[in-house]
Backbone as JSON, one array per atom type, in Angstrom:
{
  "sequence": "MPPRHNPATRYPHPQAVLDDASLSPVQKAELLAEWALDLGDRSAASDEGMASPSPTRTDRDVLMLDRVIAAQASLEAISAPLQPDAPEKPIA",
  "N": [[0.84, -1.13, 0.0], [0.64, 2.23, -0.89], [2.28, 4.99, 0.64], [0.45, 7.34, 2.69], [-0.54, 10.53, 1.69], [-1.29, 12.76, 3.21], [-2.66, 15.28, 2.63], [-3.74, 17.58, 4.05], [-1.7, 18.63, 5.55], [-0.01, 19.74, 3.8], [-1.49, 21.47, 2.19], [-3.42, 24.33, 2.63], [-6.2, 24.48, 2.16], [-8.74, 22.8, 0.17], [-8.93, 24.06, -2.34], [-6.46, 24.98, -2.8], [-5.07, 22.7, -3.65], [-6.26, 22.24, -6.15], [-5.17, 24.59, -7.37], [-2.54, 24.13, -7.59], [-0.2, 24.07, -9.87], [1.83, 22.32, -10.38], [0.85, 19.79, -10.21], [-0.72, 16.98, -11.78], [-4.02, 16.46, -13.2], [-4.85, 13.86, -12.35], [-3.24, 13.48, -10.05], [-4.15, 15.56, -8.51], [-6.8, 14.72, -8.05], [-6.3, 12.3, -6.64], [-5.11, 13.31, -4.31], [-7.21, 14.86, -3.27], [-9.11, 12.87, -2.87], [-7.76, 11.29, -0.9], [-7.82, 13.31, 1.15], [-10.48, 13.5, 1.73], [-10.9, 10.89, 2.55], [-9.32, 10.8, 4.84], [-10.63, 12.67, 6.43], [-13.09, 11.29, 6.74], [-12.22, 9.02, 8.0], [-11.39, 10.09, 10.48], [-13.76, 11.17, 11.47], [-15.28, 8.77, 11.75], [-13.78, 7.51, 13.72], [-14.22, 9.26, 15.81], [-16.96, 9.04, 16.19], [-17.08, 6.46, 17.11], [-16.03, 6.56, 19.54], [-13.25, 6.57, 19.7], [-11.76, 8.73, 19.62], [-11.43, 11.79, 21.31], [-14.4, 13.59, 21.43], [-14.78, 16.66, 19.92], [-16.7, 19.37, 19.59], [-16.07, 21.66, 18.12], [-13.88, 20.82, 16.49], [-15.18, 18.72, 15.1], [-17.19, 20.14, 13.8], [-15.55, 21.78, 12.1], [-14.33, 19.78, 10.65], [-16.51, 18.72, 9.18], [-17.23, 20.91, 7.63], [-14.82, 21.22, 6.22], [-14.86, 18.8, 4.77], [-17.05, 19.26, 3.15], [-15.91, 21.26, 1.58], [-13.87, 19.92, 0.31], [-15.38, 17.96, -1.18], [-16.63, 19.67, -2.85], [-14.42, 20.69, -4.29], [-13.56, 18.37, -5.52], [-15.75, 17.94, -7.2], [-15.56, 20.24, -8.85], [-13.04, 19.74, -10.1], [-13.65, 17.44, -11.46], [-15.51, 18.49, -13.29], [-13.93, 20.22, -14.73], [-12.06, 18.53, -15.81], [-13.45, 16.63, -17.27], [-13.94, 15.26, -20.44], [-15.08, 17.12, -23.24], [-18.32, 16.29, -24.28], [-19.82, 15.48, -27.21], [-23.09, 16.7, -28.22], [-25.73, 14.47, -28.05], [-26.95, 12.88, -30.97], [-30.01, 13.91, -32.45], [-32.96, 12.16, -32.57], [-34.41, 11.23, -35.56], [-37.55, 12.54, -36.72], [-40.32, 10.68, -37.12]],
  "CA": [[0.03, 0.11, 0.06], [1.46, 3.38, -0.92], [2.19, 5.83, 1.81], [-0.6, 8.36, 2.67], [-0.03, 11.84, 1.34], [-1.75, 13.7, 4.19], [-2.74, 16.68, 1.92], [-4.04, 18.61, 4.92], [-0.5, 19.19, 6.04], [0.64, 20.42, 2.7], [-2.3, 22.47, 1.55], [-4.36, 25.02, 3.72], [-7.56, 24.26, 1.83], [-8.81, 22.11, -1.0], [-8.74, 24.87, -3.63], [-5.02, 25.09, -3.05], [-4.76, 21.55, -4.45], [-6.64, 22.61, -7.53], [-4.49, 25.67, -7.88], [-1.14, 23.69, -7.68], [0.14, 23.77, -11.29], [2.75, 21.22, -10.46], [0.12, 18.5, -10.11], [-1.59, 16.59, -12.84], [-5.4, 16.27, -12.75], [-4.98, 12.68, -11.65], [-2.6, 13.7, -8.77], [-5.1, 16.32, -7.73], [-7.92, 13.82, -7.69], [-5.82, 11.35, -5.63], [-4.96, 14.11, -3.03], [-8.57, 15.23, -2.69], [-9.79, 11.58, -2.35], [-7.1, 11.02, 0.33], [-8.21, 14.18, 2.04], [-11.83, 13.02, 2.1], [-10.75, 9.61, 3.36], [-8.78, 11.22, 6.17], [-11.74, 13.32, 7.19], [-14.04, 10.31, 7.01], [-11.69, 8.14, 9.11], [-11.43, 10.89, 11.76], [-15.24, 11.17, 11.87], [-15.7, 7.45, 12.19], [-13.11, 7.31, 15.03], [-14.9, 10.08, 16.81], [-18.26, 8.43, 16.4], [-16.85, 5.14, 17.76], [-15.43, 6.88, 20.8], [-11.82, 6.32, 19.67], [-11.07, 10.01, 19.68], [-12.26, 12.65, 22.2], [-15.13, 14.5, 20.62], [-14.67, 18.06, 20.06], [-17.63, 19.86, 18.61], [-15.42, 22.58, 17.16], [-13.2, 20.05, 15.52], [-16.12, 18.03, 14.27], [-17.78, 21.08, 12.87], [-14.53, 22.08, 11.13], [-14.12, 18.62, 9.73], [-17.69, 18.65, 8.28], [-17.1, 22.03, 6.67], [-13.74, 20.94, 5.31], [-15.28, 17.74, 3.92], [-17.92, 19.91, 2.15], [-14.99, 21.96, 0.57], [-13.2, 18.78, -0.45], [-16.3, 17.42, -2.1], [-16.81, 20.71, -3.88], [-13.26, 20.74, -5.12], [-13.61, 17.16, -6.35], [-16.76, 18.18, -8.26], [-14.91, 21.14, -9.75], [-12.08, 19.03, -10.85], [-14.32, 16.55, -12.41], [-16.14, 19.3, -14.31], [-12.88, 20.74, -15.6], [-11.29, 17.4, -16.36], [-14.28, 15.78, -18.06], [-13.83, 15.65, -21.79], [-16.28, 17.65, -23.78], [-19.01, 15.29, -24.9], [-20.73, 16.19, -28.16], [-24.53, 16.49, -27.94], [-26.31, 13.24, -28.75], [-27.76, 13.31, -32.18], [-31.42, 13.88, -32.19], [-33.7, 11.06, -33.37], [-35.24, 11.78, -36.66], [-38.94, 12.56, -36.53], [-40.87, 9.67, -38.15]],
  "C": [[0.87, 1.23, 0.03], [1.22, 4.29, 0.34], [1.04, 6.91, 1.66], [0.09, 9.67, 2.44], [-0.25, 12.89, 2.42], [-1.76, 15.12, 3.6], [-3.03, 17.8, 2.89], [-2.79, 19.28, 5.57], [0.32, 19.91, 5.06], [-0.14, 21.49, 2.09], [-3.25, 23.15, 2.6], [-5.74, 24.74, 3.47], [-7.61, 23.51, 0.43], [-8.59, 22.82, -2.32], [-7.24, 24.95, -3.85], [-4.44, 23.81, -3.83], [-5.05, 21.8, -5.87], [-5.78, 23.66, -8.22], [-2.96, 25.29, -8.1], [-0.89, 23.16, -9.13], [1.06, 22.61, -11.45], [2.08, 19.8, -10.54], [-0.72, 18.2, -11.39], [-3.05, 16.44, -12.37], [-5.59, 14.91, -11.96], [-4.34, 12.77, -10.22], [-3.6, 14.48, -7.86], [-6.31, 15.55, -7.21], [-7.52, 12.86, -6.57], [-5.7, 12.1, -4.27], [-6.29, 14.42, -2.41], [-9.28, 13.98, -2.23], [-9.1, 11.25, -1.05], [-7.52, 11.94, 1.42], [-9.6, 13.81, 2.6], [-11.78, 11.8, 2.93], [-10.29, 9.95, 4.76], [-9.84, 11.8, 7.08], [-12.76, 12.24, 7.67], [-13.57, 9.46, 8.17], [-11.76, 8.8, 10.5], [-12.85, 11.03, 12.38], [-15.67, 9.85, 12.39], [-15.02, 7.16, 13.54], [-13.8, 8.06, 16.08], [-16.29, 9.45, 17.14], [-18.2, 7.11, 17.14], [-16.23, 5.32, 19.14], [-13.9, 6.71, 20.86], [-11.04, 7.62, 19.79], [-12.01, 10.93, 20.55], [-13.01, 13.57, 21.32], [-14.98, 15.84, 20.95], [-15.66, 18.74, 19.15], [-17.04, 20.87, 17.61], [-14.67, 21.82, 16.11], [-14.1, 19.32, 14.57], [-16.77, 18.93, 13.32], [-16.74, 21.5, 11.73], [-14.32, 20.99, 10.1], [-15.23, 18.53, 8.69], [-17.54, 19.69, 7.27], [-15.98, 21.81, 5.73], [-14.13, 19.87, 4.38], [-16.21, 18.37, 2.86], [-17.0, 20.63, 1.12], [-14.2, 21.04, -0.22], [-14.07, 18.2, -1.53], [-16.52, 18.39, -3.26], [-15.61, 20.82, -4.82], [-13.13, 19.52, -6.06], [-14.57, 17.34, -7.59], [-16.21, 19.16, -9.28], [-13.85, 20.53, -10.6], [-12.62, 18.11, -11.9], [-14.95, 17.3, -13.57], [-15.08, 19.87, -15.29], [-12.21, 19.63, -16.38], [-12.1, 16.55, -17.4], [-14.16, 16.24, -19.54], [-15.17, 16.14, -22.35], [-17.05, 16.57, -24.57], [-19.94, 15.98, -25.96], [-22.16, 15.81, -27.84], [-24.96, 15.15, -28.63], [-27.1, 13.66, -29.91], [-29.18, 13.09, -31.92], [-32.0, 12.77, -33.1], [-34.47, 11.74, -34.5], [-36.68, 11.64, -36.3], [-39.51, 11.64, -37.61], [-42.2, 10.17, -38.65]]
}
């Protein structure tokens, strides 16, 4: 298993991943997916009592996860190849 990148320690917010010109779209997608996984793992640990619950931290994590998901959607929209419109069916 490859080492985790821990993008939250390298980028202040998800948009910074998108703005990093040194990364390919695939690398950006991987970092954002890792970030979302990290936040989900932390939330699960808190829910299972494995981490001391902090409402402030939980709220921040929820907001950050929303930002990560928005960045992922933005990246997908930019990276998706333009699809030609489907040809219309002839009227019979």
